[in-house]
C-alpha positions as CSV (number, residue, x, y, z in Angstrom):
1,M,19.2,60.9,-27.9
2,R,16.3,58.8,-26.6
3,A,16.1,60.6,-23.3
4,W,16.1,63.9,-25.1
5,N,13.4,62.7,-27.4
6,R,11.2,61.7,-24.4
7,A,11.9,65.1,-22.8
8,K,10.6,66.9,-25.9
9,L,7.5,64.7,-26.0
10,L,6.8,65.3,-22.3
11,W,7.2,69.1,-22.7
12,A,4.9,69.1,-25.8
13,Y,2.3,67.0,-23.9
14,L,2.4,69.1,-20.7
15,T,2.3,72.4,-22.6
16,G,-0.3,71.2,-25.1
17,R,1.8,71.8,-28.2
18,D,0.4,70.4,-31.5
19,D,3.8,70.9,-33.3
20,V,5.9,68.1,-31.9
21,R,9.5,68.0,-33.0
22,A,10.1,64.5,-31.7
23,L,9.0,60.9,-32.6
24,P,7.0,58.3,-30.7
25,V,8.6,56.2,-28.0
26,E,6.5,53.1,-29.0
27,Y,5.1,51.6,-32.1
28,I,2.7,48.7,-32.7
29,V,3.9,47.0,-35.9
30,E,1.7,44.5,-37.7
31,T,4.4,42.3,-39.4
32,T,1.7,39.9,-40.5
33,A,-2.1,40.0,-41.1
34,K,-2.4,36.2,-40.9
35,C,-3.9,34.4,-38.0
36,N,-4.9,30.8,-37.4
37,I,-7.7,31.1,-34.8
38,Y,-11.0,32.9,-34.4
39,C,-11.6,35.3,-31.5
40,P,-15.0,37.0,-31.3
41,M,-13.6,40.1,-29.7
42,C,-10.8,40.6,-32.3
43,P,-11.3,43.4,-34.9
44,R,-10.1,41.1,-37.7
45,E,-13.5,39.4,-37.5
46,T,-15.0,42.8,-38.6
47,F,-12.3,43.9,-40.9
48,K,-11.3,40.9,-42.9
49,Q,-7.6,40.7,-43.4
50,P,-5.5,39.6,-46.3
51,K,-3.0,36.8,-45.9
52,E,-0.1,39.2,-46.2
53,D,3.2,39.9,-44.3
54,M,4.9,43.3,-44.1
55,T,7.6,43.6,-46.7
56,A,11.2,43.9,-45.6
57,D,11.5,47.3,-47.3
58,I,8.6,48.7,-45.2
59,F,9.8,47.2,-42.0
60,D,13.5,48.1,-42.4
61,R,12.6,51.7,-43.4
62,L,10.4,52.1,-40.3
63,V,13.2,50.7,-38.0
64,R,15.9,52.8,-39.6
65,E,13.9,56.1,-39.4
66,S,12.9,55.5,-35.8
67,G,16.1,53.9,-34.6
68,R,17.4,57.0,-32.7
69,S,14.2,57.6,-30.8
70,A,12.1,54.4,-30.6
71,E,12.5,52.5,-27.4
72,H,9.9,49.7,-27.8
73,M,8.3,48.0,-30.8
74,M,5.4,45.7,-30.3
75,L,5.5,43.3,-33.3
76,I,1.8,42.5,-33.1
77,G,-1.4,43.6,-34.8
78,L,-4.3,41.6,-36.2
79,G,-2.2,38.6,-36.9
80,E,-0.3,35.8,-35.1
81,P,3.4,36.9,-35.2
82,L,4.7,33.3,-35.2
83,L,3.0,32.9,-38.7
84,D,5.5,35.6,-39.9
85,R,8.5,33.6,-41.3
86,A,10.7,36.7,-40.9
87,I,9.8,37.4,-37.3
88,F,13.1,36.2,-35.8
89,D,15.0,38.3,-38.3
90,R,12.9,41.3,-37.4
91,I,13.6,40.9,-33.7
92,E,17.3,40.8,-34.5
93,Y,17.1,43.9,-36.7
94,C,15.4,45.9,-34.0
95,E,18.1,44.8,-31.5
96,R,20.8,46.1,-33.9
97,H,19.1,49.5,-33.7
98,N,18.8,49.3,-29.9
99,I,15.0,48.9,-30.0
100,H,13.4,46.6,-27.5
101,T,10.7,44.2,-28.9
102,L,7.5,42.5,-27.7
103,L,5.5,39.7,-29.1
104,S,2.0,38.6,-28.2
105,T,1.1,35.0,-29.1
106,N,-1.9,32.8,-29.0
107,G,0.4,29.9,-28.2
108,T,-0.8,27.4,-30.7
109,L,2.5,27.5,-32.6
110,L,4.8,27.8,-29.5
111,H,6.2,24.4,-30.0
112,D,9.8,23.4,-29.0
113,E,11.5,24.8,-32.1
114,A,9.8,28.2,-31.9
115,A,10.3,28.3,-28.1
116,G,14.0,27.7,-28.5
117,K,14.4,30.4,-31.2
118,L,12.5,32.9,-29.0
119,L,14.6,32.2,-25.9
120,A,17.8,32.5,-28.0
121,S,16.7,35.8,-29.5
122,P,17.1,39.3,-28.0
123,L,13.3,39.5,-27.5
124,A,12.6,41.6,-24.4
125,H,9.0,40.9,-23.6
126,I,6.4,38.3,-24.6
127,T,2.7,38.2,-23.8
128,L,1.1,34.8,-23.6
129,S,-2.6,35.3,-24.3
130,F,-4.8,33.0,-22.3
131,D,-8.4,34.3,-22.0
132,G,-9.8,32.1,-19.3
133,A,-9.1,29.8,-16.3
134,T,-11.4,27.0,-17.6
135,K,-11.5,25.0,-20.8
136,E,-15.1,26.3,-21.5
137,S,-14.3,30.0,-21.3
138,F,-10.9,29.7,-23.0
139,E,-12.2,27.8,-26.0
140,F,-15.2,30.1,-26.3
141,Y,-12.9,33.2,-26.7
142,R,-10.1,31.4,-28.6
143,K,-11.9,29.3,-31.1
144,G,-9.6,26.9,-32.9
145,A,-7.1,26.7,-30.0
146,K,-7.1,23.8,-27.5
147,F,-7.0,24.7,-23.9
148,E,-4.7,21.9,-22.8
149,T,-2.3,22.3,-25.7
150,V,-1.8,26.1,-25.3
151,R,-1.6,25.8,-21.5
152,D,1.1,23.2,-21.8
153,N,3.0,25.2,-24.4
154,F,3.0,28.2,-22.1
155,I,4.1,26.2,-19.1
156,R,7.0,24.5,-21.0
157,F,8.1,27.8,-22.4
158,A,8.1,29.6,-19.0
159,R,9.9,26.7,-17.3
160,R,12.5,26.4,-20.0
161,K,13.3,30.1,-19.6
162,K,13.6,29.6,-15.8
163,E,16.0,26.7,-16.3
164,L,18.1,28.7,-18.8
165,G,18.2,31.7,-16.5
166,R,17.7,34.1,-19.4
167,G,15.0,35.1,-21.9
168,P,12.2,37.7,-22.2
169,Q,9.9,39.0,-19.6
170,I,7.0,36.6,-19.6
171,V,3.5,38.1,-19.0
172,V,0.5,35.8,-19.1
173,Q,-2.5,37.9,-20.0
174,M,-6.3,37.5,-19.8
175,V,-8.6,40.0,-21.3
176,R,-11.5,40.4,-18.8
177,M,-14.9,39.9,-20.5
178,E,-18.3,39.0,-19.3
179,G,-17.8,35.2,-19.8
180,N,-14.5,35.0,-17.9
181,A,-14.7,37.8,-15.3
182,H,-15.6,35.4,-12.5
183,E,-12.4,33.5,-13.2
184,V,-9.9,36.3,-12.6
185,D,-8.9,35.1,-9.1
186,D,-8.3,31.5,-10.3
187,F,-6.4,32.8,-13.3
188,V,-4.1,35.0,-11.3
189,R,-3.5,32.3,-8.7
190,Y,-2.7,29.5,-11.2
191,W,-0.3,31.4,-13.5
192,S,1.4,33.2,-10.6
193,A,2.6,29.8,-9.4
194,V,4.2,28.8,-12.7
195,P,8.0,29.0,-12.7
196,G,9.3,31.5,-15.2
197,V,6.2,33.6,-15.4
198,D,7.2,37.2,-14.4
199,E,3.8,38.9,-14.4
200,V,0.1,38.0,-14.6
201,R,-1.9,40.7,-16.4
202,V,-5.7,41.1,-16.4
203,K,-6.5,43.5,-19.1
204,E,-9.8,45.3,-19.8
205,D,-11.5,44.6,-23.2
206,E,-10.7,47.6,-25.3
207,T,-12.7,46.7,-28.4
208,N,-16.4,47.4,-28.9
209,L,-17.2,44.1,-30.6
210,M,-18.4,42.1,-27.5
211,R,-19.7,45.3,-25.9
212,P,-20.9,47.7,-28.6
213,D,-22.3,50.0,-26.0
214,A,-19.0,50.4,-24.1
215,G,-17.0,53.6,-24.1
216,H,-16.4,56.8,-22.2
217,T,-18.5,59.8,-21.3
218,G,-17.4,63.2,-22.5
219,E,-16.6,64.2,-18.9
220,E,-14.0,61.4,-18.7
221,W,-11.9,63.0,-21.5
222,K,-10.5,65.7,-19.2
223,H,-7.0,65.4,-20.5
224,P,-5.5,65.0,-24.0
225,C,-4.9,61.4,-25.1
226,H,-1.3,60.4,-24.6
227,Y,-1.2,58.3,-27.8
228,L,-1.0,61.5,-29.8
229,W,2.3,62.5,-28.2
230,R,3.9,59.4,-26.8
231,G,2.5,56.6,-29.0
232,P,2.3,53.8,-29.8
233,M,1.4,54.6,-33.3
234,Y,-0.1,51.7,-35.2
235,V,1.6,50.6,-38.5
236,K,-0.3,48.1,-40.6
237,W,1.3,45.4,-42.7
238,N,1.1,47.6,-45.9
239,G,2.8,50.6,-44.2
240,D,-0.4,52.6,-43.4
241,V,0.1,54.5,-40.2
242,Y,-2.7,55.2,-37.7
243,P,-2.6,57.4,-34.6
244,C,-3.3,54.3,-32.5
245,C,-4.7,50.8,-32.8
246,Q,-8.2,52.1,-31.8
247,S,-8.4,54.4,-34.8
248,Y,-8.1,51.5,-37.2
249,M,-10.7,49.5,-35.3
250,L,-13.1,52.4,-35.4
251,E,-12.8,52.8,-39.2
252,G,-10.5,55.8,-39.1
253,S,-8.3,56.7,-42.0
254,P,-4.5,56.4,-42.0
255,V,-2.6,59.6,-41.3
256,G,0.2,58.5,-43.6
257,N,2.2,55.6,-45.1
258,V,5.7,54.6,-44.2
259,G,6.4,53.7,-47.9
260,R,5.5,57.2,-49.1
261,Q,6.5,59.6,-46.3
262,T,9.1,60.0,-43.5
263,L,8.1,59.4,-39.9
264,P,8.5,63.1,-39.0
265,E,6.2,64.1,-41.9
266,I,3.5,61.6,-40.6
267,F,3.9,62.3,-36.9
268,N,3.9,66.0,-37.3
269,G,1.6,66.2,-40.3
270,E,-1.6,68.2,-40.3
271,A,-3.9,65.3,-39.5
272,M,-2.0,64.5,-36.2
273,R,-1.7,68.2,-35.4
274,E,-5.4,68.8,-35.8
275,M,-6.2,65.9,-33.5
276,R,-3.8,67.3,-30.8
277,R,-5.3,70.7,-31.1
278,L,-8.8,69.4,-30.5
279,H,-7.7,67.3,-27.6
280,V,-5.9,70.2,-25.9
281,Q,-9.1,72.3,-26.4
282,G,-11.2,69.6,-24.6
283,R,-13.0,68.7,-27.8
284,A,-11.8,65.1,-28.2
285,G,-15.5,64.0,-28.3
286,E,-15.9,65.9,-31.5
287,I,-13.5,63.6,-33.4
288,S,-15.3,60.7,-34.9
289,I,-12.9,58.0,-33.8
290,C,-12.2,59.5,-30.4
291,A,-15.9,59.8,-29.7
292,R,-16.2,56.0,-29.9
293,C,-12.9,55.1,-28.3
294,C,-12.7,52.2,-25.9
295,T,-9.2,52.5,-24.6
296,T,-8.4,52.7,-20.9
297,I,-7.6,56.3,-20.1
298,P,-4.5,56.8,-17.9
299,H,-4.1,59.7,-15.4
300,P,-1.7,62.4,-16.7
301,A,0.6,61.5,-13.8
302,L,1.0,58.0,-15.3
303,V,1.5,59.6,-18.8
304,A,4.3,61.8,-17.4
305,G,5.9,58.9,-15.7
306,S,5.8,56.9,-18.9
307,L,7.9,59.6,-20.6
308,L,10.4,59.9,-17.7
309,L,11.2,56.2,-17.9
310,H,12.5,54.1,-20.8
311,G,9.8,52.5,-22.8
312,A,11.0,49.0,-21.9
313,T,10.8,49.8,-18.2
314,V,7.3,51.2,-18.7
315,R,6.3,47.9,-20.4
316,R,7.6,45.9,-17.5
317,L,5.8,48.0,-14.9
318,L,2.4,48.2,-16.7
319,P,0.9,44.9,-15.5
320,W,1.8,45.8,-11.9
321,V,0.1,49.2,-12.2
322,E,-3.0,47.7,-13.7
323,R,-3.3,45.1,-11.0
324,A,-2.8,47.7,-8.3
325,V,-5.6,49.8,-9.7
326,Y,-8.0,46.9,-10.3
327,L,-7.3,45.5,-6.8
328,A,-8.1,48.9,-5.3
329,K,-4.5,49.5,-4.1
330,L,-4.3,52.7,-6.3
331,P,-7.2,55.2,-6.9
332,K,-9.6,54.2,-9.7
333,R,-9.1,57.5,-11.4
334,W,-5.5,56.5,-12.4
335,L,-6.9,54.1,-15.0
336,R,-10.4,54.5,-16.5
337,P,-11.5,51.4,-18.5
338,P,-14.4,51.7,-20.9
339,R,-17.9,51.1,-19.3
340,R,-21.3,50.5,-20.7
341,Q,-23.0,53.7,-21.8
342,P,-26.5,54.8,-22.6
343,P,-27.6,54.3,-26.2
344,P,-25.7,56.9,-28.3
345,A,-27.4,59.6,-30.2
346,P,-27.4,59.2,-34.0
347,P,-24.1,60.0,-35.6
348,S,-23.6,63.7,-36.1
349,A,-22.4,65.2,-39.3
350,S,-20.6,67.7,-37.2
351,L,-18.0,65.2,-36.0
352,V,-14.6,65.9,-37.2
353,Q,-13.2,63.4,-39.7
354,I,-9.4,63.2,-39.5
355,S,-7.4,62.0,-42.5
356,A,-4.1,62.7,-44.2
357,P,-4.2,64.6,-47.5
358,P,-4.3,62.2,-50.5
359,P,-0.8,61.5,-51.9
360,K,0.2,63.2,-55.1
361,A,0.2,61.0,-58.2
362,A,4.0,60.8,-58.3
363,E,4.0,59.6,-54.7
364,A,1.5,56.8,-55.0
365,A,2.6,53.6,-53.4
366,P,2.9,50.3,-55.2
367,A,-0.4,48.5,-55.6
368,S,0.4,46.0,-52.8
369,H,0.8,49.0,-50.4
370,R,-2.3,51.0,-51.2
371,A,-5.1,51.2,-48.6
372,E,-7.6,50.7,-51.5
373,D,-6.0,47.3,-52.4
374,P,-8.9,45.0,-53.5
375,A,-7.5,42.4,-51.0
376,L,-8.4,44.8,-48.1
377,P,-11.9,45.6,-46.8
378,S,-13.3,48.8,-48.2
379,R,-13.8,51.3,-45.3
380,P,-15.4,54.7,-45.3
381,R,-12.8,57.4,-45.0
382,D,-13.2,59.5,-41.9
């Protein structure tokens, strides 16, 4: 079933179909909006988040509906997953539906008990976020976290996995920014030598908070964005669904809500189909959120490869592909990170605003699930 789902997605992407009779391979699922540190490059510092967790009803419905097609769920978002008291149960629930899971943690709560539970769980991948090779740069980008404490937590976790001979793929990741770019070589050298670490990932900064002038020129959007076909779709703690994580960060509107609609209704709804049509026509720059997108653009060959392989395999290979490109072992055109751009023209009223139609009164979600909940930031609807 999953291979057939991927085949239908690949065919729809290659032929430019906006009507996709399949479901995404991957999802980013924000099981909690709570966090315990401050990172200047994180969108939660712009869009203040409530101290809320995703309800079991929303999460279980998402997993059940995607269980025959989803291959990978990243249980991350704008919160620290180890603050979610149900996180271990959620990992187990995904496993029962044959969905691989990934966590990304800031490491402050990765003490012995949490480490033991993660290593005993069916978690497939874990990203250990460590944005710097020195105390100065790390604590600048990870305010509230202590360099030595997090470093030691990560080393103990990796060594414990090595000793056990089992556990998730461990990726130590640094987001490359202006204040730590000169430390990349030291970072890779240090963490590559730690027993139990499987991959070291240097990731480009894909937010526009530290670099408001970063982005892509219109000429770089030569091919449709794979997120609109393959995923991952971004599901917020309250069930709101966005085409991708970038669309939330750029003040986009949700294209649906898991609590009110089925996944096929959302993924093949008019909002998603309109975005696909514009991308296929080479008009992605006319969509408000896409015109300001800061994601790294993959070559269509990589997109096709990601739909030929299982999502968990793609996740394991991703750090290797990125490093190969950044170290000039593969052509730069295979991955196009955002770059500084000339000052943009004033926003045009002609930009297309994408949003799902408002729900009917009878379909309104409970107050705790509504996008206009007073606990959430008020955002203009695109």
